[in-house]
SELO-981921 format. One record per residue (C-alpha): x, z, y; residue in one letter. Coordinates in steps of 0.02 Angstrom, whole numbers, plus 50000, padded with zeros to 5 digits. Layout:
REC       X       Z       Y   type
REC       X       Z       Y      a
...
//
This chain:
REC       X       Z       Y   type
REC   50164   49989   48943      x
REC   50154   50144   49054      x
REC   49985   50186   49125      x
REC   49936   50233   49303      x
REC   49892   50410   49247      x
REC   50063   50431   49170      x
REC   50152   50370   49325      x
REC   50047   50478   49439      x
REC   50088   50632   49333      x
REC   50272   50592   49354      x
REC   50270   50575   49545      x
REC   50283   50760   49590      x
REC   50414   50796   49457      x
REC   50557   50736   49569      x
REC   50535   50897   49673      x
REC   50620   50991   49533      x
REC   50711   50866   49420      x
REC   50849   50830   49548      x
REC   50908   51010   49540      x
REC   51045   51061   49418      x
REC   50952   51192   49318      x
REC   51043   51282   49178      x
REC   50951   51223   49024      x
REC   50996   51377   48927      x
REC   50912   51497   49042      x
REC   50730   51557   49050      x
REC   50605   51497   49181      x
REC   50429   51545   49233      x
REC   50296   51436   49314      x
REC   50157   51518   49408      x
REC   50002   51408   49407      x
REC   49845   51405   49510      x
REC   49762   51279   49396      x
REC   49777   51129   49511      x
REC   49825   50951   49460      x
REC   50000   50963   49534      x
REC   50028   51121   49434      x
REC   50024   51026   49271      x
REC   50155   50899   49327      x
REC   50272   51030   49397      x
REC   50257   51144   49244      x
REC   50311   51002   49133      x
REC   50449   50951   49255      x
REC   50519   51130   49245      x
REC   50504   51129   49055      x
REC   50602   50963   49047      x
REC   50740   51048   49149      x
REC   50730   51216   49061      x
REC   50653   51200   48885      x
REC   50632   51392   48880      x
REC   50493   51390   49012      x
REC   50336   51497   49011      x
REC   50179   51481   49115      x
REC   50077   51616   49198      x
REC   49937   51630   49325      x
REC   49947   51740   49477      x
REC   49835   51878   49407      x
REC   49932   51905   49246      x
REC   50109   51928   49315      x
REC   50104   52118   49277      x
REC   50112   52073   49091      x
REC   50281   51988   49107      x
REC   50451   52077   49087      x
REC   50544   52118   49246      x
REC   50716   52046   49270      x
REC   50695   51921   49131      x
REC   50694   51751   49212      x
REC   50829   51649   49298      x
REC   50708   51533   49382      x
REC   50526   51544   49444      x
REC   50425   51403   49523      x
REC   50261   51429   49616      x
REC   50155   51298   49709      x
REC   49967   51311   49744      x
REC   49957   51494   49697      x
REC   50036   51537   49866      x
REC   49900   51444   49959      x
REC   49756   51516   49861      x
REC   49815   51697   49859      x
REC   49708   51747   50008      x
REC   49767   51833   50165      x
REC   49952   51831   50216      x
REC   49985   52005   50144      x
REC   49915   51949   49973      x
REC   50031   51799   49972      x
REC   50180   51913   50013      x
REC   50129   52030   49871      x
REC   50122   51885   49751      x
REC   50297   51828   49800      x
REC   50360   52009   49783      x
REC   50291   52019   49607      x
REC   50381   51855   49563      x
REC   50538   51929   49643      x
REC   50533   52074   49525      x
REC   50532   51958   49373      x
REC   50698   51874   49419      x
REC   50873   51916   49361      x
REC   51000   51971   49491      x
REC   51057   51794   49526      x
REC   50884   51717   49503      x
REC   50798   51588   49609      x
REC   50621   51561   49662      x
REC   50560   51386   49712      x
REC   50407   51378   49819      x
REC   50318   51209   49836      x
REC   50186   51202   49971      x
REC   50099   51097   50103      x
REC   50130   51131   50287      x
REC   49990   51189   50400      x
REC   50071   51100   50548      x
REC   50116   50939   50455      x
REC   50129   50778   50550      x
REC   50000   50703   50433      x
REC   49866   50824   50494      x
REC   49906   50782   50677      x
REC   49881   50598   50626      x
REC   49703   50637   50564      x
REC   49717   50688   50381      x
REC   49589   50816   50319      x
REC   49634   50990   50270      x
REC   49636   51002   50078      x
REC   49541   51169   50079      x
REC   49407   51141   50213      x
REC   49391   50954   50198      x
REC   49390   50941   50390      x
REC   49511   50879   50521      x
REC   49623   50999   50619      x
REC   49564   51160   50538      x
REC   49742   51205   50480      x
REC   49816   51157   50646      x
REC   49695   51282   50731      x
REC   49746   51412   50600      x
REC   49569   51406   50527      x
REC   49495   51509   50668      x
REC   49333   51405   50671      x
REC   49332   51349   50491      x
REC   49216   51480   50413      x
REC   49094   51473   50560      x
REC   49070   51285   50531      x
REC   49068   51278   50342      x
REC   48969   51441   50326      x
REC   49086   51507   50189      x
REC   49264   51564   50162      x
REC   49375   51423   50102      x
REC   49459   51440   49932      x
REC   49633   51428   50008      x
REC   49735   51396   50163      x
REC   49899   51318   50217      x
REC   50043   51405   50304      x
REC   50169   51349   50436      x
REC   50356   51360   50414      x
REC   50363   51520   50519      x
REC   50225   51600   50419      x
REC   50307   51554   50254      x
REC   50470   51626   50313      x
REC   50378   51788   50357      x
REC   50293   51793   50185      x
REC   50462   51767   50096      x
REC   50551   51901   50199      x
REC   50409   52021   50177      x
REC   50422   51999   49991      x
REC   50606   52051   49992      x
REC   50701   51889   49993      x
REC   50834   51893   50124      x
REC   50897   51716   50086      x
REC   50798   51555   50084      x
REC   50831   51370   50113      x
REC   50691   51252   50168      x
REC   50686   51069   50114      x
REC   50564   50961   50214      x
REC   50464   50845   50101      x
REC   50402   50671   50148      x
REC   50281   50589   50126      x
REC   50203   50736   50036      x
REC   50225   50852   49888      x
REC   50116   50749   49771      x
REC   50219   50593   49799      x
REC   50393   50650   49866      x
REC   50507   50512   49926      x
REC   50635   50612   50025      x
REC   50685   50795   50039      x
REC   50789   50851   50193      x
REC   50877   51016   50203      x
REC   50826   51121   50355      x
REC   50908   51055   50515      x
REC   50994   50909   50422      x
REC   50984   50747   50518      x
REC   50969   50595   50399      x
REC   51078   50441   50428      x
REC   50942   50311   50404      x
REC   50781   50243   50481      x
REC   50642   50345   50397      x
REC   50506   50231   50461      x
REC   50569   50092   50344      x
REC   50600   50205   50194      x
REC   50435   50298   50181      x
REC   50252   50258   50149      x
REC   50136   50393   50214      x
REC   50010   50469   50092      x
REC   49844   50549   50134      x
REC   49698   50638   50061      x
REC   49583   50554   50184      x
REC   49662   50386   50238      x
REC   49501   50329   50318      x
REC   49516   50462   50458      x
REC   49697   50425   50511      x
REC   49716   50370   50692      x
REC   49906   50377   50720      x
REC   50051   50278   50646      x
REC   50138   50418   50559      x
REC   50301   50329   50514      x
REC   50318   50280   50697      x
REC   50331   50468   50736      x
REC   50472   50513   50617      x
REC   50618   50460   50723      x
REC   50554   50527   50889      x
REC   50512   50696   50807      x
REC   50689   50699   50732      x
REC   50768   50657   50899      x
REC   50669   50801   50978      x
REC   50708   50928   50843      x
REC   50530   50937   50782      x
REC   50534   50844   50616      x
REC   50569   50992   50503      x
REC   50438   51104   50584      x
REC   50311   50964   50558      x
REC   50361   50913   50382      x
REC   50218   50863   50272      x
REC   50273   50987   50139      x
REC   50410   51107   50091      x
REC   50517   51146   49942      x
REC   50589   51321   49978      x
REC   50734   51382   49877      x
REC   50738   51574   49881      x
REC   50894   51657   49813      x
REC   50929   51840   49774      x
REC   51118   51822   49794      x
REC   51123   51696   49939      x
REC   51187   51551   49828      x
REC   51096   51388   49858      x
REC   51106   51204   49807      x
REC   51234   51108   49912      x
REC   51111   50964   49933      x
REC   51072   50905   50111      x
REC   50961   50757   50066      x
REC   50875   50701   49908      x
REC   50799   50527   49899      x
REC   50682   50504   49747      x
REC   50602   50355   49659      x
REC   50493   50433   49526      x
REC   50361   50296   49551      x
REC   50473   50170   49465      x
REC   50453   50239   49290      x
REC   50578   50326   49178      x
REC   50702   50184   49165      x
REC   50714   50164   49354      x
REC   50681   50337   49419      x
REC   50833   50405   49512      x
REC   50879   50538   49635      x
REC   51012   50505   49765      x
REC   51084   50672   49828      x
REC   51189   50691   49986      x
REC   51298   50844   49955      x
REC   51378   50955   50084      x
REC   51556   50924   50019      x
REC   51551   50743   50079      x
REC   51495   50653   49926      x
REC   51335   50563   49869      x
REC   51277   50580   49688      x
REC   51159   50455   49613      x
REC   51086   50508   49444      x
REC   50941   50461   49331      x
REC   50798   50581   49321      x
REC   50777   50534   49137      x
REC   50888   50484   48992      x
REC   50811   50309   48993      x
REC   50893   50274   49163      x
REC   51074   50297   49110      x
REC   51099   50113   49071      x
REC   51057   50072   49256      x
REC   51211   50165   49312      x
REC   51326   50049   49212      x
REC   51232   49902   49290      x
REC   51265   49974   49462      x
REC   51450   49979   49430      x
REC   51450   49799   49369      x
REC   51356   49742   49523      x
REC   51475   49832   49636      x
REC   51623   49747   49559      x
REC   51539   49578   49565      x
REC   51494   49591   49749      x
REC   51668   49655   49793      x
REC   51745   49506   49703      x
REC   51639   49394   49820      x
REC   51702   49478   49976      x
REC   51556   49600   50005      x
REC   51612   49773   50057      x
REC   51528   49906   49951      x
REC   51530   50093   49961      x
REC   51656   50138   49824      x
REC   51601   50243   49681      x
REC   51646   50302   49507      x
REC   51541   50330   49355      x
REC   51539   50494   49257      x
REC   51437   50536   49104      x
REC   51271   50553   49198      x
REC   51311   50516   49382      x
REC   51372   50383   49502      x
REC   51474   50472   49634      x
REC   51510   50396   49806      x
REC   51586   50463   49970      x
REC   51460   50508   50106      x
REC   51478   50367   50230      x
REC   51467   50424   50411      x
REC   51430   50251   50482      x
REC   51271   50192   50573      x
REC   51133   50131   50462      x
REC   51130   49941   50472      x
REC   50949   49939   50520      x
REC   50979   50055   50667      x
REC   51134   49959   50721      x
REC   51048   49790   50727      x
REC   50895   49859   50815      x
REC   51005   49943   50946      x
REC   51106   49782   50972      x
REC   50946   49681   50992      x
REC   50882   49799   51128      x
REC   51046   49784   51221      x
REC   51100   49603   51198      x
REC   50993   49470   51111      x
REC   51134   49343   51091      x
REC   51247   49474   51011      x
REC   51107   49521   50895      x
REC   51088   49340   50841      x
REC   51276   49331   50806      x
REC   51267   49489   50702      x
REC   51113   49426   50607      x
REC   51207   49263   50574      x
REC   51347   49369   50506      x
REC   51225   49453   50387      x
REC   51160   49281   50333      x
REC   51340   49229   50295      x
REC   51370   49377   50186      x
REC   51212   49343   50087      x
REC   51270   49163   50060      x
REC   51441   49227   50003      x
REC   51372   49358   49883      x
REC   51362   49244   49733      x
REC   51403   49071   49665      x
REC   51282   48933   49713      x
REC   51179   48844   49582      x
REC   51127   48662   49602      x
REC   50938   48642   49621      x
REC   50923   48527   49468      x
REC   51006   48654   49352      x
REC   50872   48785   49379      x
REC   50730   48805   49252      x
REC   50597   48828   49384      x
REC   50451   48825   49264      x
REC   50526   48950   49145      x
REC   50596   49070   49274      x
REC   50529   49229   49347      x
REC   50419   49227   49443      x
REC   50328   49076   49369      x
REC   50253   48944   49479      x
REC   50081   48930   49405      x
REC   50005   49035   49546      x
REC   49990   48886   49665      x
REC   50172   48870   49718      x
REC   50214   48699   49647      x
REC   50406   48699   49649      x
REC   50410   48516   49598      x
REC   50343   48465   49767      x
REC   50467   48566   49868      x
REC   50607   48481   49956      x
REC   50766   48562   49887      x
REC   50843   48562   50059      x
REC   50702   48672   50123      x
REC   50724   48787   49977      x
REC   50905   48802   50026      x
REC   51052   48883   49935      x
REC   51012   48951   49761      x
REC   51115   49106   49718      x
REC   51169   49129   49535      x
REC   51144   49315   49564      x
REC   51023   49348   49700      x
REC   51041   49527   49761      x
REC   50868   49547   49836      x
REC   50908   49725   49887      x
REC   51053   49667   49996      x
REC   50957   49719   50149      x
REC   50983   49820   50308      x
REC   50895   49966   50226      x
REC   51042   49981   50104      x
REC   51189   49956   50219      x
REC   51299   50036   50356      x
REC   51393   49975   50503      x
REC   51562   50057   50485      x
REC   51723   50017   50586      x
REC   51658   49845   50632      x
REC   51611   49803   50450      x
REC   51447   49787   50354      x
REC   51457   49900   50201      x
REC   51321   49896   50067      x
REC   51262   50016   49930      x
REC   51124   50034   49796      x
REC   51133   49857   49730      x
REC   51049   49898   49565      x
REC   50957   49735   49536      x
REC   50982   49550   49552      x
REC   50871   49400   49513      x
REC   50947   49250   49430      x
REC   50934   49084   49527      x
REC   50863   49163   49683      x
REC   50846   49064   49846      x
REC   50960   49154   49972      x
REC   50824   49129   50102      x
REC   50712   49250   50007      x
REC   50842   49386   50041      x
REC   50849   49341   50225      x
REC   50660   49340   50241      x
REC   50657   49516   50173      x
REC   50788   49569   50300      x
REC   50684   49496   50441      x
REC   50528   49589   50384      x
REC   50627   49755   50367      x
REC   50702   49727   50542      x
REC   50528   49725   50624      x
REC   50445   49853   50505      x
REC   50379   50000   50607      x
REC   50454   49930   50769      x
REC   50329   49804   50838      x
REC   50404   49812   51011      x
REC   50555   49716   50949      x
REC   50443   49561   50947      x
REC   50452   49567   51137      x
REC   50641   49537   51122      x
REC   50643   49408   50983      x
REC   50495   49352   50882      x
REC   50487   49352   50693      x
REC   50443   49164   50700      x
REC   50600   49131   50803      x
REC   50708   49212   50668      x
REC   50616   49118   50530      x
REC   50646   48955   50621      x
REC   50830   48998   50651      x
REC   50859   49013   50465      x
REC   50738   48874   50415      x
REC   50621   48986   50316      x
REC   50457   48917   50370      x
REC   50432   48770   50249      x
REC   50450   48881   50094      x
REC   50395   49046   50163      x
REC   50257   49071   50033      x
REC   50382   49044   49893      x
REC   50504   49170   49962      x
REC   50362   49297   49978      x
REC   50319   49263   49795      x
REC   50497   49315   49747      x
REC   50489   49469   49859      x
REC   50316   49521   49803      x
REC   50356   49496   49618      x
REC   50519   49600   49634      x
REC   50444   49743   49732      x
REC   50282   49751   49632      x
REC   50377   49761   49471      x
REC   50508   49886   49534      x
REC   50384   50006   49617      x
REC   50246   49981   49490      x
REC   50129   49937   49632      x
REC   50010   49839   49515      x
REC   49992   49992   49402      x
REC   49974   50110   49549      x
REC   49860   49997   49650      x
REC   49709   50112   49643      x
REC   49811   50262   49684      x
REC   49886   50180   49836      x
REC   49714   50119   49892      x
REC   49648   50295   49882      x
REC   49796   50379   49978      x
REC   49876   50249   50092      x
REC   49787   50208   50257      x
REC   49751   50031   50304      x
REC   49841   49974   50465      x
REC   49679   49910   50539      x
REC   49591   50078   50516      x
REC   49713   50161   50640      x
REC   49657   50047   50779      x
REC   49472   50071   50734      x
REC   49486   50262   50737      x
REC   49588   50263   50897      x
REC   49465   50159   50994      x
REC   49321   50255   50928      x
REC   49376   50400   51035      x
REC   49360   50296   51194      x
REC   49172   50266   51191      x
REC   49012   50370   51201      x
REC   48914   50376   51036      x
REC   48778   50252   51089      x
REC   48904   50126   51155      x
REC   49011   50142   50998      x
REC   48858   50112   50886      x
REC   48816   49952   50984      x
REC   48993   49891   50997      x
REC   49068   49931   50827      x
REC   48936   49983   50699      x
REC   48770   49889   50714      x
REC   48849   49727   50772      x
REC   48715   49614   50697      x
REC   48572   49709   50777      x
REC   48447   49593   50861      x
REC   48540   49433   50813      x
REC   48408   49349   50703      x
REC   48346   49235   50840      x
REC   48506   49224   50944      x
REC   48658   49112   50933      x
REC   48829   49190   50904      x
REC   48982   49148   51012      x
REC   49147   49213   50946      x
REC   49281   49268   51070      x
REC   49447   49234   50984      x
REC   49508   49095   50874      x
REC   49634   49183   50763      x
REC   49627   49256   50588      x
REC   49491   49384   50634      x
REC   49379   49241   50689      x
REC   49425   49141   50534      x
REC   49373   49285   50422      x
REC   49209   49306   50517      x
REC   49167   49120   50502      x
REC   49206   49118   50315      x
REC   49105   49272   50277      x
REC   48960   49263   50396      x
REC   48928   49082   50443      x
REC   48779   49076   50325      x
REC   48712   49244   50391      x
REC   48698   49198   50575      x
REC   48684   49051   50696      x
REC   48862   49016   50749      x
REC   48858   48915   50907      x
REC   49034   48909   50977      x
REC   49205   48990   50984      x
REC   49296   49034   51149      x
REC   49478   49086   51171      x
REC   49595   49122   51317      x
REC   49733   49013   51237      x
REC   49722   48845   51323      x
REC   49812   48757   51184      x
REC   49663   48790   51066      x
REC   49530   48718   51178      x
REC   49448   48566   51101      x
REC   49510   48608   50927      x
REC   49398   48664   50786      x
REC   49399   48818   50674      x
REC   49317   48785   50509      x
REC   49207   48656   50592      x
REC   49161   48750   50752      x
REC   49232   48694   50918      x
REC   49340   48806   51024      x
REC   49303   48816   51211      x
REC   49373   48900   51363      x
REC   49294   49066   51415      x
REC   49204   48967   51551      x
REC   49080   48920   51414      x
REC   49008   49095   51436      x
REC   48972   49076   51623      x
REC   48787   49096   51656      x
REC   48734   49104   51472      x
REC   48566   49183   51436      x
REC   48600   49343   51338      x
REC   48424   49336   51265      x
REC   48480   49178   51174      x
REC   48665   49213   51143      x
REC   48771   49362   51085      x
REC   48959   49369   51098      x
REC   49059   49435   50951      x
REC   49234   49485   50997      x
REC   49354   49437   50858      x
REC   49529   49493   50913      x
REC   49637   49642   50870      x
REC   49673   49700   51049      x
REC   49494   49689   51110      x
REC   49499   49805   51261      x
REC   49559   49666   51379      x
REC   49421   49553   51312      x
REC   49290   49688   51341      x
REC   49353   49705   51519      x
REC   49347   49517   51542      x
REC   49168   49507   51479      x
REC   49122   49648   51600      x
REC   49192   49552   51745      x
REC   49088   49401   51692      x
REC   48932   49506   51701      x
REC   48900   49509   51510      x
REC   48836   49673   51435      x
REC   48773   49639   51259      x
REC   48922   49604   51148      x
REC   48999   49679   50994      x
REC   49172   49693   50915      x
REC   49202   49630   50739      x
REC   49330   49727   50638      x
REC   49380   49641   50475      x
REC   49413   49798   50377      x
REC   49233   49859   50401      x
REC   49079   49814   50297      x
REC   48926   49742   50387      x
REC   48782   49731   50261      x
REC   48652   49603   50306      x
REC   48473   49663   50333      x
REC   48361   49525   50270      x
REC   48328   49583   50094      x
REC   48175   49520   49998      x
REC   48054   49665   49979      x
REC   47985   49706   49809      x
REC   47816   49627   49776      x
REC   47667   49743   49785      x
REC   47603   49791   49614      x
REC   47760   49732   49524      x
REC   47859   49866   49431      x
REC   48037   49876   49502      x
REC   48179   49828   49387      x
REC   48333   49933   49356      x
REC   48421   49861   49504      x
REC   48348   49794   49664      x
REC   48488   49677   49723      x
REC   48605   49598   49596      x
REC   48754   49488   49620      x
REC   48848   49366   49506      x
REC   48988   49244   49544      x
REC   49073   49096   49470      x
REC   49130   48913   49487      x
REC   48981   48850   49383      x
REC   49067   48685   49349      x
REC   48982   48575   49220      x
REC   48834   48696   49218      x
REC   48800   48741   49035      x
REC   48705   48862   48923      x
REC   48832   49000   48949      x
REC   48799   48998   49138      x
REC   48612   48995   49105      x
REC   48619   49141   48985      x
REC   48721   49246   49109      x
REC   48600   49215   49252      x
REC   48448   49247   49146      x
REC   48516   49411   49084      x
REC   48566   49463   49259      x
REC   48390   49422   49328      x
REC   48309   49522   49192      x
REC   48390   49678   49268      x
REC   48370   49650   49455      x
REC   48226   49606   49579      x
REC   48334   49491   49687      x
REC   48482   49397   49619      x
REC   48618   49325   49733      x
REC   48743   49205   49651      x
REC   48906   49166   49733      x
REC   48972   48991   49701      x
REC   49160   48965   49727      x
REC   49198   48824   49847      x
REC   49312   48681   49795      x
REC   49471   48740   49883      x
REC   49461   48916   49808      x
REC   49414   48848   49638      x
REC   49569   48741   49637      x
REC   49675   48887   49693      x
REC   49617   49008   49561      x
REC   49595   48885   49418      x
REC   49742   48773   49465      x
REC   49631   48622   49444      x
REC   49490   48535   49533      x
REC   49310   48559   49477      x
REC   49224   48407   49403      x
REC   49071   48435   49504      x
REC   49089   48449   49696      x
REC   49043   48613   49778      x
REC   48885   48558   49867      x
REC   48812   48490   49704      x
REC   48862   48647   49607      x
REC   48781   48754   49744      x
REC   48621   48655   49732      x
REC   48616   48661   49543      x
REC   48634   48851   49544      x
REC   48506   48869   49683      x
REC   48384   48767   49581      x
REC   48397   48881   49434      x
REC   48235   48979   49408      x
REC   48329   49146   49387      x
REC   48424   49133   49554      x
REC   48344   49195   49712      x
REC   48486   49144   49826      x
REC   48648   49043   49796      x
REC   48786   49073   49924      x
REC   48959   49001   49956      x
REC   49110   49106   49907      x
REC   49234   49067   50045      x
REC   49413   49011   50016      x
REC   49513   49160   50078      x
REC   49388   49305   50066      x
REC   49302   49290   49900      x
REC   49345   49443   49799      x
REC   49225   49576   49733      x
REC   49254   49692   49884      x
REC   49223   49556   50014      x
REC   49059   49511   49924      x
REC   49007   49694   49920      x
REC   49048   49711   50105      x
REC   48926   49572   50146      x
REC   48782   49596   50026      x
REC   48792   49781   49976      x
REC   48712   49740   49809      x
REC   48662   49874   49685      x
REC   48747   49790   49537      x
REC   48870   49652   49501      x
REC   48853   49555   49338      x
REC   48999   49468   49254      x
REC   49047   49410   49077      x
REC   49105   49531   48948      x
REC   49263   49427   48928      x
REC   49325   49527   49077      x
REC   49286   49699   49006      x
REC   49466   49728   48949      x
REC   49546   49671   49113      x
REC   49635   49804   49213      x
REC   49588   49710   49373      x
REC   49404   49707   49332      x
REC   49404   49888   49280      x
REC   49483   49926   49448      x
REC   49345   49832   49535      x
REC   49213   49922   49432      x
REC   49280   50090   49487      x
REC   49283   50029   49669      x
REC   49093   49981   49658      x
REC   49051   50145   49577      x
REC   49140   50243   49713      x
REC   49029   50149   49837      x
REC   48864   50181   49747      x
REC   48853   50013   49652      x
REC   48881   49965   49470      x
REC   48964   49828   49373      x
REC   48881   49769   49213      x
REC   48970   49659   49085      x
REC   48850   49534   49003      x
REC   48883   49447   48835      x
REC   48991   49294   48857      x
REC   48933   49136   48768      x
REC   49086   49095   48661      x
REC   49024   48930   48594      x
REC   49023   48837   48761      x
REC   49128   48849   48919      x
REC   49174   48735   49065      x
REC   49354   48731   49006      x
REC   49301   48675   48835      x
REC   49189   48539   48908      x
REC   49328   48480   49024      x
REC   49449   48470   48879      x
REC   49322   48372   48782      x
REC   49298   48248   48926      x
REC   49485   48226   48945      x
REC   49507   48191   48758      x
REC   49363   48069   48759      x
REC   49436   47975   48910      x
REC   49608   47974   48828      x
REC   49537   47907   48664      x
REC   49436   47773   48750      x
REC   49591   47723   48852      x
REC   49694   47713   48694      x
REC   49567   47599   48610      x
REC   49561   47480   48757      x
REC   49747   47489   48798      x
REC   49709   47547   48975      x
REC   49791   47694   49064      x
REC   49688   47845   49110      x
//
């Protein structure tokens, strides 16, 4: 199976592999020794086997006029002052044949990502590039190792070097993970905010929704100047590629990596980036014919040896059309969405529910979705071929018709409602204001998706995860994609003085040891707070502005009207605001005369403060605070060994015990011993300093670290080969903690004991003739 490292190395290659290089000609790659240089060098070598590599300082050793192609990336940015960069480009120019081409790959100093809060790659600070580095050296105390250039500056460098012809391609989301390349001034015929996932060097500092800016920037003629990166094609004879747009999918692996090129002559060419992908072109043709036979209009195409060629459709993207209709006429939108639903139902033969092998299908149902307990009417129509990519992202509105393209995949025996649910999600993606016109829930109710929504999401998640290798690239995405919640946090941080921000958002548990907590808000933020912190504070009540919730309970705590707060003594109570849009609540509390309150943000860590101090005169162990977790059902010698070995290495051992609901979810069976008894058994163990509940919905390693900030987590060495546990280990190490794998007692386990109990019961029942 392909590894994350292999996939990551492939990501930048699409910048070059889409281009029709002449494999017989010579090429030169100029390297600055960066990570992206390795990937781009091998990409060029795959396109032109006769490729050599050089560094910027050794170019004088190479023969002039020898190369048909040259590629340079980071060397431009690290060359020094502008004149040095121009001199470097001029040297490269002298090495090219008369009809040679130079490709420059570079970041953009004025990229939209930097206006959204990403850090400059050379100074490690926000906005230095935007300010043209005028204050960077004064702050850091040293000259940076490189710098970025804007589009105008790059044009000047290229012209100064002697190139009179160049063509810019704007790169999104960035050059390390290109998804789309747009020729200068070209206007794409699709909704970019659905297509792209922004990438960052510093996702934790982002404070603007980047994808929400793409279309306004495009409409105002600013998108190309603010591209996140550039591929610049420099030609000595003025001949350039005819491509206007290149869409890439290098993250999908060699069998599924394609480029779709919109060409100036009015055609679209889809071709595999690797030989392994050629078989997918034949499947695409078969899918087109199948859908057309079922009355679905498809963009026509023909298959050549290595390409699938289609006409360039000038219609409106289906996503844009439906969004525009919704803004103008809700009833017409519903009619059009019904029309989409009808096409999905017509796209394949229908399979009777009883003829489907639910247990043997993909995805399987052993993850908590018990298909045997689902009403077949709720599941709806089952499509023999479920084209899960038959969505508004892959369609046009043309002459009153819906026309689809890129139907490369289908899932056998797919509920049609799964396709519709994906369309609903894409309709709202990046356009939250559409909820004011028609809500997501209203559409789900219209197409009767609610009863089996989790099953449909299982299909969608399984399909997209496998297609985009999201499971393999999980760590990469976590490191480079910002969390939606962090945008709100960073935005609001700008609205408060430092002292107020500390009180409101950082030290939220300060001075709460002897005070009761009242939560303001009864939604999912409050639910997370209660599950994670109900054992860490005195939770008294919950208040909410929604009258329909008054008198109900959230995880055992009653919900009141905000009147509950009238006249409360702030020396005895503290209000914790648990809603996403907390500014109106803060204003409301101010009008009520309350001053000491804080805002809970679920994406942040709030380590508790009541750690046991080391005993005087006792030598400290390797770790101060340790953490272990488990179900601890039918407590046995294996559990005891793990806890003993963990305690030998830490001063204070916290042990998380999985509650019954979560245990049943992750083990797909109920524990023999109820949670309260398991918790007490673990707490009574001499090696355990504190036993705590692992909540139902927030019980993973990262949640636990966010609460306890332990120095080390202990787990059995049966997990040592797990990709998931290795990922969690790296997460802890990145946050200053460790994970230690302790020897697993093979002779005894809860599963073995349970099996033995079941066999004993069955044998006794067989002897007595009674059922079990």
